[in-house]
C-alpha atoms as one frame of an Amber mdcrd trajectory, in Angstrom:
protein
 108.452 -42.793  -5.893 107.381 -40.025  -3.488 105.715 -36.928  -4.866 108.647
 -34.822  -3.688 110.985 -36.613  -6.116 108.492 -36.679  -9.003 108.075 -32.921
  -8.835 111.769 -32.501  -9.712 111.221 -34.354 -12.967 108.857 -31.627 -14.231
 110.638 -29.566 -16.921 108.990 -26.308 -15.845 110.066 -26.753 -12.241 113.574
 -27.820 -13.281 113.944 -24.727 -15.484 112.591 -22.458 -12.762 114.970 -23.867
 -10.130 117.954 -23.774 -12.513 117.371 -20.175 -13.561 116.885 -18.974  -9.996
 119.921 -20.957  -8.888 122.134 -19.320 -11.537 120.770 -15.823 -10.845 121.386
 -16.275  -7.126 117.769 -15.629  -6.176 117.397 -18.566  -3.802 117.807 -18.878
  -0.041 120.799 -20.758   1.351 118.470 -23.620   2.311 117.128 -24.014  -1.228
 120.602 -23.732  -2.720 121.788 -26.529  -0.449 118.786 -28.637  -1.541 119.508
 -28.032  -5.214 123.188 -28.904  -4.702 122.042 -32.315  -3.422 119.369 -32.741
  -6.141 121.693 -31.927  -9.036 123.956 -34.822  -8.080 121.131 -37.270  -8.809
 119.187 -35.321 -11.404 121.009 -34.946 -14.746 118.204 -32.789 -16.179 118.584
 -30.249 -13.381 122.340 -30.180 -13.787 121.933 -29.793 -17.570 119.515 -26.831
 -17.110 121.859 -25.146 -14.615 124.712 -25.508 -17.092 122.519 -24.182 -19.923
 121.603 -21.071 -17.893 125.245 -20.506 -16.966 126.254 -20.798 -20.614 123.563
 -18.308 -21.633 124.770 -15.819 -19.061 128.360 -16.248 -20.114 127.385 -14.768
 -23.512 126.873 -11.427 -21.779 130.232 -11.689 -20.119 131.986 -12.242 -23.432
 130.128  -9.528 -25.340 129.866  -6.770 -22.765 132.675  -4.391 -22.062 133.271
  -3.712 -18.382 132.846  -0.066 -17.505 134.030   1.582 -14.316 131.445   3.805
 -12.628 132.110   7.486 -12.237 133.431   8.561  -8.810 130.301  10.717  -8.379
 128.209   7.599  -8.781 129.884   5.890  -5.834 129.435   9.029  -3.707 125.734
   9.114  -4.505 125.406   5.420  -3.687 127.163   5.807  -0.318 124.953   8.760
   0.549 121.786   6.857  -0.275 122.843   3.671   1.532 123.489   5.612   4.732
 119.790   6.573   4.869 117.630   3.812   6.384 114.528   4.677   4.333 116.567
   4.705   1.175 117.948   1.235   1.991 114.437  -0.176   1.841 113.738   1.562
  -1.450 117.020   0.302  -2.911 116.058  -3.243  -1.993 112.729  -2.859  -3.784
 114.385  -1.288  -6.825 117.058  -4.008  -6.840 114.411  -6.719  -6.773 112.543
  -5.026  -9.606 115.723  -4.701 -11.686 116.595  -8.348 -11.034 113.095  -9.333
 -12.078 113.385  -7.426 -15.338 116.862  -8.856 -15.925 115.489 -12.336 -15.381
 112.672 -11.784 -17.891 115.088 -10.280 -20.464 117.587 -13.128 -20.043 114.851
 -15.737 -20.239 113.615 -14.199 -23.509 117.147 -14.182 -24.864 117.648 -17.799
 -23.770 114.423 -18.779 -25.569 115.563 -16.874 -28.641 118.949 -18.633 -28.710
 117.392 -22.033 -28.018 115.138 -21.933 -31.092
């Protein structure tokens, strides 16, 4: 078996790919590759399903709140500024990173 295929049998790599796939953190090219891999790799498909199930807990337990109109006005004002766009991308990536860590810890807590 080629090394490329063996690497996708590693539980750490499978978990990493599955979590990033579910969080939408992958490029279109990697998503397409995972879509092919999950057809022939039951462990990858199982991990993707596990991550989706863990995230669905938040959906069931969190009440949806509409933002205040002033919030949308502030967002529109910030997005119109080019420099602010770059900062928002950095902040978004940081927030996503923290969300990923928090969700991973919750997943580990529920999986014990």
